[in-house]
C-alpha positions as CSV (number, residue, x, y, z in Angstrom):
1,M,-19.2,-10.4,32.0
2,K,-16.9,-13.1,33.2
3,K,-13.8,-11.1,31.9
4,W,-15.0,-8.0,33.8
5,A,-15.5,-10.1,37.0
6,S,-12.1,-11.7,36.8
7,R,-10.4,-8.4,36.1
8,F,-12.2,-6.7,39.0
9,W,-11.4,-9.6,41.4
10,L,-7.7,-9.5,40.3
11,A,-7.4,-5.8,40.9
12,C,-9.2,-5.7,44.2
13,S,-7.8,-8.8,45.8
14,V,-4.2,-7.6,45.5
15,P,-4.6,-4.4,47.5
16,C,-6.7,-6.3,50.1
17,A,-4.1,-9.0,50.5
18,L,-1.2,-6.6,50.7
19,N,-3.0,-4.5,53.3
20,L,-3.7,-7.5,55.5
21,I,0.0,-8.5,55.4
22,F,0.9,-4.8,56.0
23,L,-1.3,-4.7,59.1
24,W,0.0,-8.0,60.3
25,S,3.6,-6.8,59.9
26,Q,2.9,-3.5,61.8
27,R,1.2,-5.3,64.7
28,T,3.6,-8.1,65.1
29,G,6.8,-6.3,64.1
30,Y,7.9,-9.2,61.9
31,R,10.2,-8.1,59.1
32,F,9.4,-11.3,57.2
33,A,5.9,-10.1,56.6
34,M,7.1,-6.8,55.2
35,L,9.5,-8.7,52.9
36,L,6.7,-11.0,51.8
37,M,4.4,-8.1,51.0
38,T,7.1,-6.5,48.9
39,F,7.8,-9.7,47.1
40,L,4.1,-10.3,46.3
41,L,3.8,-6.7,45.1
42,V,6.8,-6.9,42.8
43,C,5.8,-10.3,41.4
44,N,2.2,-9.1,40.7
45,L,3.4,-5.9,39.0
46,L,6.0,-7.7,36.9
47,G,3.6,-10.4,35.9
48,L,0.8,-8.0,34.9
49,T,3.2,-5.7,33.1
50,F,5.3,-7.9,31.0
51,L,3.0,-10.8,30.1
52,P,0.7,-10.3,27.2
53,V,-3.0,-11.3,27.5
54,R,-4.2,-14.6,26.2
55,D,-6.1,-14.2,22.9
56,R,-7.8,-17.2,21.3
57,A,-8.7,-15.2,18.3
58,G,-5.0,-15.1,17.2
59,T,-4.8,-11.4,16.5
60,G,-1.1,-11.3,16.9
61,F,1.6,-10.3,19.5
62,R,1.1,-6.5,19.0
63,V,-2.6,-6.7,19.7
64,R,-2.0,-8.9,22.7
65,I,0.5,-6.4,24.2
66,M,-2.0,-3.6,23.4
67,M,-4.9,-5.3,25.1
68,G,-2.6,-6.2,28.0
69,G,-2.1,-2.4,28.4
70,R,-5.8,-1.8,28.5
71,R,-6.1,-4.5,31.2
72,L,-3.3,-2.8,33.2
73,V,-5.1,0.5,33.0
74,Y,-8.3,-0.9,34.3
75,C,-6.5,-2.9,37.0
76,G,-4.8,0.2,38.2
77,L,-8.1,2.2,38.4
78,Y,-9.8,-0.7,40.3
79,A,-6.8,-1.0,42.6
80,M,-6.9,2.8,43.3
81,A,-10.6,2.6,44.2
82,T,-10.1,-0.5,46.4
83,Q,-7.2,1.1,48.1
84,A,-9.2,4.3,48.8
85,L,-11.9,2.2,50.5
86,I,-9.4,0.2,52.5
87,F,-7.7,3.4,53.7
88,Y,-11.0,4.9,54.6
89,F,-12.4,2.0,56.6
90,I,-9.3,0.6,58.2
91,Y,-7.2,3.6,58.9
92,L,-9.6,6.5,59.2
93,K,-12.6,4.6,60.6
94,K,-10.1,2.4,62.6
95,Y,-11.6,-1.0,61.7
96,M,-9.2,-3.9,62.5
97,I,-6.7,-1.4,64.0
98,R,-7.4,1.0,66.8
99,D,-4.6,3.5,66.7
100,P,-2.8,3.6,63.4
101,G,0.4,5.5,63.8
102,L,1.8,8.1,61.4
103,G,4.3,5.5,60.2
104,I,1.6,3.1,59.2
105,L,-0.4,5.7,57.3
106,V,2.7,7.0,55.4
107,S,4.0,3.5,54.6
108,N,0.7,2.3,53.4
109,A,0.2,5.4,51.2
110,V,3.7,4.9,49.7
111,F,3.1,1.2,48.8
112,A,-0.4,2.0,47.4
113,C,0.9,4.9,45.2
114,I,3.8,2.8,43.9
115,G,1.6,-0.1,43.0
116,C,-1.2,1.8,41.3
117,F,1.2,4.2,39.5
118,F,3.2,1.2,38.2
119,L,0.1,-0.5,36.8
120,L,-1.2,2.7,35.2
121,A,2.1,3.8,33.8
122,A,2.8,0.3,32.3
123,G,-0.7,0.2,30.8
124,V,-0.4,3.7,29.3
125,L,3.0,2.9,27.8
126,R,1.7,-0.3,26.1
127,I,-1.2,1.5,24.6
128,F,0.8,4.6,23.6
129,F,3.4,2.6,21.6
130,T,1.3,-0.2,20.1
131,S,-2.1,1.2,19.2
132,R,-2.6,2.2,15.5
133,R,-5.8,4.1,16.2
134,L,-4.0,6.6,18.4
135,S,-3.1,9.3,16.0
136,I,-0.1,11.7,16.6
137,L,-2.6,14.4,17.8
138,R,-4.2,12.0,20.3
139,R,-0.8,10.9,21.6
140,V,0.2,14.6,22.1
141,V,-3.1,15.2,24.0
142,M,-2.4,12.2,26.2
143,V,1.1,13.6,27.1
144,L,-0.3,17.1,27.7
145,V,-3.2,16.1,30.0
146,M,-1.5,13.3,31.9
147,W,-1.0,15.5,35.0
148,I,-4.4,17.1,35.0
149,P,-6.8,15.4,37.4
150,V,-10.2,14.2,36.0
151,L,-9.2,15.2,32.5
152,N,-6.5,12.6,32.3
153,L,-9.0,10.0,33.5
154,I,-11.4,11.0,30.7
155,V,-8.7,10.8,28.0
156,L,-7.4,7.5,29.4
157,L,-10.8,5.9,29.2
158,Y,-11.3,7.2,25.7
159,A,-8.0,5.7,24.7
160,C,-9.1,2.4,26.2
161,R,-12.2,2.5,24.2
162,L,-10.2,3.1,21.0
163,V,-8.0,0.1,21.9
164,Y,-11.0,-2.2,22.2
165,E,-12.4,-1.0,18.9
166,E,-9.0,-1.8,17.3
167,Y,-8.9,-5.2,18.9
168,D,-12.5,-5.9,17.7
169,F,-11.4,-4.8,14.2
170,E,-8.4,-7.1,14.2
171,R,-10.4,-10.0,15.5
172,E,-12.9,-9.7,12.7
173,K,-10.1,-9.5,10.2
174,V,-8.5,-12.7,11.5
175,Q,-11.9,-14.5,11.3
176,L,-12.4,-13.2,7.7
177,R,-9.0,-14.5,6.7
178,A,-9.8,-17.9,8.2
179,L,-12.9,-18.1,6.0
180,R,-10.9,-17.1,2.9
181,V,-7.9,-19.3,3.5
182,D,-8.4,-21.4,0.4
183,S,-10.6,-19.1,-1.7
184,E,-7.9,-16.9,-3.4
185,I,-10.6,-14.3,-4.2
186,C,-7.9,-11.9,-5.5
187,R,-6.2,-14.3,-8.0
188,T,-7.0,-12.4,-11.1
189,K,-6.4,-13.7,-14.6
190,Y,-3.7,-11.0,-15.2
191,P,-1.2,-9.7,-12.6
192,L,-1.6,-6.3,-10.9
193,V,0.6,-3.4,-11.5
194,M,0.2,-0.8,-8.8
195,V,1.3,2.7,-9.9
196,H,2.0,5.4,-7.3
197,G,1.3,9.1,-7.4
198,I,3.5,12.3,-7.4
199,G,6.1,12.9,-4.7
200,F,6.7,9.3,-3.8
201,R,8.7,6.3,-5.0
202,D,8.2,2.6,-4.6
203,L,10.7,2.1,-1.8
204,R,11.7,-1.3,-0.4
205,Y,11.2,-0.4,3.3
206,F,8.3,2.0,3.0
207,N,5.6,0.7,0.8
208,Y,3.6,3.5,-0.8
209,W,0.4,1.3,-0.6
210,G,0.8,0.4,3.1
211,R,-0.7,-2.9,4.1
212,I,-2.7,-3.3,0.9
213,P,-0.3,-5.3,-1.3
214,R,0.4,-7.9,1.4
215,E,-3.3,-8.5,1.9
216,L,-3.9,-8.8,-1.8
217,M,-1.1,-11.3,-2.1
218,R,-2.4,-13.2,0.9
219,N,-5.7,-13.7,-1.0
220,G,-4.0,-14.9,-4.2
221,A,-3.0,-11.7,-6.2
222,T,0.2,-11.3,-8.1
223,V,1.4,-7.8,-7.4
224,Y,4.1,-5.6,-9.2
225,Y,4.9,-1.9,-8.8
226,G,5.2,0.8,-11.4
227,N,8.6,2.1,-10.2
228,Q,8.2,5.4,-12.1
229,E,9.8,8.6,-10.8
230,A,8.4,10.7,-8.0
231,L,8.6,14.0,-9.9
232,G,8.7,12.9,-13.5
233,T,6.4,14.4,-16.0
234,I,3.5,12.4,-17.4
235,V,5.3,11.6,-20.6
236,Y,8.5,10.6,-18.8
237,N,6.7,8.4,-16.3
238,A,4.6,6.8,-18.9
239,E,7.7,5.4,-20.6
240,D,8.7,3.9,-17.2
241,I,5.3,2.2,-17.0
242,R,5.7,0.9,-20.5
243,K,9.0,-0.8,-19.6
244,K,7.5,-2.2,-16.4
245,I,4.5,-3.7,-18.3
246,F,6.8,-5.6,-20.7
247,Q,8.9,-6.7,-17.7
248,V,5.9,-8.1,-15.9
249,L,4.6,-9.9,-19.1
250,S,8.0,-11.5,-19.5
251,E,8.2,-12.6,-15.8
252,S,4.6,-13.8,-15.5
253,G,4.1,-15.2,-18.9
254,C,0.7,-13.5,-19.1
255,E,-0.7,-11.6,-22.1
256,K,-2.0,-8.5,-20.2
257,V,-1.9,-6.7,-16.9
258,N,-4.4,-4.9,-14.6
259,I,-3.2,-1.5,-13.5
260,I,-4.3,0.1,-10.2
261,A,-3.1,3.7,-10.1
262,H,-3.4,6.4,-7.5
263,S,-3.5,10.2,-8.1
264,K,-1.1,11.3,-10.9
265,G,-0.3,7.6,-11.5
266,G,-3.6,7.3,-13.3
267,L,-2.6,10.0,-15.8
268,D,0.8,8.3,-16.3
269,A,-1.0,5.0,-17.0
270,R,-3.6,6.6,-19.3
271,Y,-0.8,8.2,-21.4
272,A,1.1,4.9,-21.6
273,I,-2.0,3.0,-22.7
274,S,-3.1,5.5,-25.4
275,K,0.1,7.2,-26.6
276,L,2.7,4.5,-26.1
277,E,0.5,1.8,-27.7
278,M,0.2,-0.3,-24.5
279,A,-3.5,-0.9,-25.0
280,P,-3.1,-4.5,-26.3
281,Y,-1.2,-5.4,-23.1
282,V,-3.6,-3.8,-20.5
283,A,-6.8,-5.4,-19.5
284,S,-8.1,-2.8,-17.1
285,L,-7.1,0.5,-15.5
286,T,-8.5,1.4,-12.1
287,T,-7.8,5.0,-11.0
288,M,-8.0,6.0,-7.3
289,N,-8.4,9.7,-6.6
290,T,-6.9,10.8,-9.9
291,P,-7.3,14.4,-11.0
292,H,-8.5,13.6,-14.6
293,R,-9.9,17.1,-14.9
294,G,-7.2,18.9,-13.0
295,C,-7.2,20.8,-9.8
296,R,-8.5,24.4,-9.8
297,F,-6.3,25.4,-6.8
298,V,-3.3,24.6,-9.0
299,D,-4.5,27.3,-11.3
300,Y,-4.0,29.8,-8.5
301,A,-0.6,28.3,-7.6
302,C,0.5,28.8,-11.2
303,R,0.0,32.5,-10.8
304,L,2.8,32.8,-8.3
305,P,5.9,34.8,-9.5
306,E,7.8,32.8,-12.1
307,G,11.1,33.2,-10.3
308,L,9.7,32.0,-7.0
309,Y,8.0,29.0,-8.6
310,R,11.1,27.9,-10.4
311,F,13.2,28.4,-7.2
312,V,10.9,26.1,-5.3
313,A,10.8,23.6,-8.1
314,G,14.6,23.5,-8.2
315,C,14.7,22.8,-4.5
316,F,12.3,19.8,-4.9
317,D,14.2,18.6,-8.0
318,H,17.5,18.5,-6.1
319,T,16.0,16.7,-3.1
320,F,14.3,14.0,-5.1
321,S,17.4,13.4,-7.3
322,V,19.1,12.3,-4.1
323,F,16.3,9.7,-3.6
324,G,16.8,8.2,-7.0
325,D,14.9,10.4,-9.6
326,K,16.9,10.6,-12.8
327,N,14.9,13.4,-14.4
328,P,12.8,15.2,-11.7
329,D,10.8,18.1,-13.1
330,F,8.6,19.6,-10.4
331,Y,7.8,22.7,-12.4
332,T,6.2,20.8,-15.3
333,A,4.8,17.9,-13.3
334,T,2.8,20.2,-11.0
335,R,1.6,22.5,-13.8
336,Q,0.1,19.4,-15.5
337,F,-2.5,19.4,-12.8
338,S,-4.0,22.7,-13.9
339,T,-7.5,22.6,-15.5
340,A,-6.2,24.0,-18.8
341,E,-3.5,21.4,-19.1
342,S,-5.9,18.7,-18.1
343,R,-8.4,19.7,-20.7
344,R,-5.7,19.5,-23.4
345,F,-4.6,16.2,-22.0
346,N,-8.1,14.7,-22.2
347,E,-8.5,15.9,-25.8
348,E,-5.3,14.3,-26.9
349,V,-5.2,11.1,-24.8
350,K,-8.3,9.1,-25.8
351,D,-9.4,5.9,-24.0
352,A,-8.6,2.7,-25.7
353,P,-11.8,0.8,-26.5
354,Q,-10.3,-2.6,-25.6
355,V,-9.3,-1.5,-22.1
356,Y,-11.8,-1.4,-19.2
357,Y,-11.6,1.9,-17.3
358,Q,-13.0,2.4,-13.9
359,S,-12.5,5.0,-11.2
360,Y,-13.0,5.6,-7.4
361,T,-12.4,8.5,-5.1
362,S,-12.9,9.5,-1.5
363,R,-13.8,12.7,0.4
364,M,-12.9,14.5,3.6
365,K,-15.7,15.8,5.7
366,H,-13.9,18.8,7.3
367,P,-10.5,20.5,7.2
368,W,-9.1,18.8,10.3
369,S,-9.7,15.3,8.8
370,H,-6.1,15.4,7.6
371,L,-4.2,18.4,9.0
372,L,-1.5,18.3,6.2
373,L,-4.3,18.7,3.6
374,S,-6.5,21.2,5.5
375,I,-5.3,24.2,3.4
376,P,-5.9,22.7,-0.1
377,Y,-9.2,21.2,1.2
378,C,-10.4,24.7,2.2
379,M,-9.3,26.1,-1.2
380,I,-11.0,23.4,-3.2
381,R,-14.2,23.2,-1.3
382,P,-15.7,26.5,-2.5
383,L,-14.4,26.1,-6.0
384,E,-15.2,22.4,-6.8
385,G,-17.2,21.1,-3.8
386,E,-16.4,17.7,-2.1
387,N,-12.8,16.6,-2.3
388,D,-10.2,14.4,-0.6
389,G,-7.9,17.3,0.3
390,L,-6.3,17.5,-3.2
391,V,-8.7,16.1,-5.8
392,S,-12.4,17.0,-6.1
393,V,-14.9,14.2,-6.6
394,S,-16.0,15.6,-10.0
395,S,-12.3,15.6,-11.2
396,A,-11.7,12.0,-10.1
397,K,-14.6,10.5,-12.2
398,W,-13.4,8.6,-15.3
399,G,-14.6,5.6,-17.2
400,E,-17.1,3.7,-15.1
401,F,-17.3,5.7,-11.9
402,K,-17.8,3.2,-9.0
403,G,-18.3,5.6,-6.1
404,V,-17.0,7.8,-3.3
405,F,-15.4,6.3,-0.2
406,S,-15.9,7.8,3.2
407,N,-16.7,6.5,6.7
408,A,-19.6,6.7,9.2
409,R,-17.9,9.3,11.4
410,T,-17.2,12.9,10.8
411,R,-13.6,12.4,9.7
412,G,-13.9,11.2,6.1
413,I,-11.2,9.6,4.0
414,S,-8.4,11.8,2.6
415,H,-6.1,11.5,-0.4
416,G,-3.5,9.8,1.7
417,D,-5.9,7.6,3.6
418,I,-7.1,5.8,0.4
419,I,-3.6,4.3,0.0
420,D,-3.1,3.4,3.7
421,L,-0.4,6.1,4.0
422,K,-0.7,6.3,7.8
423,R,-1.3,2.6,8.4
424,E,-4.3,3.5,10.5
425,D,-7.8,1.9,10.8
426,Y,-10.8,4.2,10.7
427,K,-14.2,3.2,12.1
428,G,-16.6,2.7,9.2
429,F,-13.9,2.2,6.5
430,D,-11.4,-0.6,6.0
431,V,-9.0,0.5,3.3
432,V,-7.3,-2.9,3.0
433,E,-10.6,-4.7,2.6
434,T,-11.7,-2.0,0.1
435,Y,-8.9,-3.0,-2.3
436,V,-9.6,-6.7,-1.8
437,Q,-13.1,-6.1,-3.0
438,I,-11.9,-4.0,-5.9
439,V,-9.6,-6.8,-7.1
440,K,-12.3,-9.4,-6.4
441,E,-14.6,-7.5,-8.8
442,L,-11.8,-7.5,-11.4
443,K,-11.5,-11.2,-11.1
444,E,-15.3,-11.7,-11.5
445,K,-15.2,-9.6,-14.7
446,G,-12.6,-12.0,-16.1
447,F,-9.6,-9.7,-15.8
């Protein structure tokens, strides 16, 4: 309540003070008053615009800038309302001034528009470029409706609400970190090897796992990456994983590793454990959204004309060879997701009894949850039921199935959301905290 009162007083007092000086300058004819009014206006706008808000929670500079944008928006709206009342009572009802001339009306309107527009524009820009909950689609909507009266106000207030939800989320995260500062709940007995899926590589400046590894390491985990190829076959990538495991054992001095694998990475890891005799060196395998039983929509894709399929595969192979793949094989790698190939894979690749296998998955709730995955989602839904846009829930179950992730809203969690691909926070689901809890459970199991 105190914050709202101070914000309201700040926004309302500025137009009142400026109008009093404006009236004084017009009645007395002193140029000094006009210069003073301009100086106060500029100082106020610059101070509000470029100074971040104070935040005792310690959420960080980005969040402070973002919340400052929200404050600017509300200040601009309050200032517009105050200026409208002042204009009505002083200039139209002729309180404090009997005969306002046209020059006074025009000058006052110009100053008011400049001040309010500056506040709103600065606030919108702060929110637009700093908020993580504003998706690309929401940003596009903001740009399209910014000149439509009433509708732009509704969208702006909605954006301010998202900003506060994001601030509240970040504040809770900071408080949680403060409680865990010495707990090291993710310090497992064996180091973690995080294995990516198809179509990506472990790049230095774009982490496949988003903000997840940093949070795990902050809580005591030792993290390595699989570094297998983006379009390698299961057999080829399994060899890369085998080499990486030996490298990790050598560097860490540990006897085993814990593998956390996403999508096709889970199949690569299973093959390395069972067929490349890595079971003695792996304590656990956690698969996230892995198509253990294949994808039925891939069965339909395999029916495309052979020449067309190989042409598309060749284009992908050439592209990913530029990004570092030594032996890209899009044609074989994608066909390994068919249900027939998956059935043969599961018959040949048996689980090692000494390795703990567990699996998780997620689900989208409607096609527009993730626009890039809307088409495969619609193809999988009638064939296999609930899915994450690429992998059905039934296909992702392997070993000890631990559950399906979603959120409280209508969006759901997609195949990319589960690895923090967009670096976004979704209400009702904290992807970073999800992995902290997964690793915490591994630690509690003695791994």
